[in-house]
C-alpha positions in Angstrom: 9.6 18.3 -2.8 7.7 15.0 -2.9 4.0 15.5 -2.1 2.1 12.6 -0.6 -1.2 11.6 -1.9 -4.1 11.8 0.7 -4.1 8.0 0.9 -0.4 7.9 1.6 -0.8 10.5 4.3 -3.6 8.5 5.9 -1.6 5.3 5.9 1.5 6.9 7.3 -0.5 8.6 10.1 -2.3 5.3 10.9 1.0 3.5 11.2 2.4 6.4 13.3 -0.6 6.4 15.7 -0.6 2.6 16.1 3.1 2.6 17.0 4.3 -0.9 17.9 0.9 -2.4 17.0 0.8 -1.4 13.3 0.0 -4.5 11.2 -2.5 -5.2 8.5 -5.6 -5.8 10.7 -5.0 -2.8 13.0 -4.2 -0.5 10.1 -7.4 -1.5 8.3 -9.4 -1.0 11.6 -7.8 2.5 12.2 -8.5 3.6 8.6 -12.1 2.3 8.9 -12.6 4.1 12.2 -11.0 7.4 10.9 -12.6 7.5 7.5 -16.0 5.9 8.1 -15.3 3.7 5.1 -14.9 -0.1 5.6 -11.3 -1.1 4.9 -10.6 -4.8 4.6 -7.2 -6.2 5.4 -6.5 -7.1 1.8 -6.8 -3.5 0.7 -4.0 -2.2 2.9 -1.1 -4.4 1.7 -0.5 -2.8 -1.7 -0.3 0.8 -0.4 1.9 -0.4 2.5 4.2 -2.1 0.1 4.4 1.1 -2.1 5.2 3.2 1.0 7.9 0.7 2.0 9.4 0.9 -1.5 9.5 4.7 -1.3 11.3 4.4 2.0 8.5 5.9 4.1 7.8 2.7 6.0 9.8 -0.3 7.2 8.4 -3.7 8.0 9.6 -6.4 10.2 8.2 -9.6 11.7 7.1 -10.0 15.3 7.9 -12.9 17.5 5.5 -15.9 16.9 2.1 -15.2 18.4 0.1 -18.1 20.0 -3.3 -16.7 18.9 -2.1 -16.9 15.3 -1.1 -20.5 15.6 2.6 -19.6 16.2 2.9 -17.3 13.2 4.5 -13.9 13.3 2.8 -10.6 12.5 4.2 -8.3 9.8 4.6 -5.0 11.6 5.2 -1.6 10.1 7.1 1.4 11.4 7.4 4.8 9.9 10.9 5.9 8.9 12.6 9.2 9.3 11.8 9.9 5.6 8.1 9.1 6.2 8.0 11.5 9.2 9.7 14.2 7.1 7.1 13.6 4.3 4.3 14.0 6.8 5.8 17.2 8.2 6.2 18.6 4.7 2.7 17.8 3.5 1.3 19.3 6.7 3.3 22.5 6.1 2.0 22.7 2.5 -1.5 22.1 3.7 -1.3 24.8 6.4 0.1 27.2 3.9 -2.8 26.5 1.5 -5.4 26.8 4.2 -3.9 30.0 5.7 -6.5 32.7 6.1 -9.4 30.4 5.1 -11.8 29.6 7.7 -15.0 27.6 7.8 -17.2 30.7 7.7 -15.6 31.7 4.4 -16.2 28.2 3.0 -19.8 28.3 4.1 -20.3 31.7 2.6 -18.8 30.4 -0.7 -21.4 27.6 -0.8 -24.2 30.2 -0.8 -22.7 32.0 -3.8 -22.3 28.8 -5.9 
């Protein structure tokens, strides 16, 4: 079993949610929106490349886009392996969180 890091999980979920519009800028925006932390485009390419090397993502180039001066966008798509990794990490997480609720966590804070 290969366990994803939290960052890998966030990137895969962002790409999955963005579907056909997953490229550097939109991925950085989705991560910023979701985490509340400012992600700049340059920060996303190394993790995306690693996920692609692991076989969890696949990249391809779009048709040339006029607003980019005729340049193509590098788009990302989650692979079957990437989806399976997300399903597996969610299953592990659910198992670990089983029978733990927020009331228990709040109660634990008071005893610390």
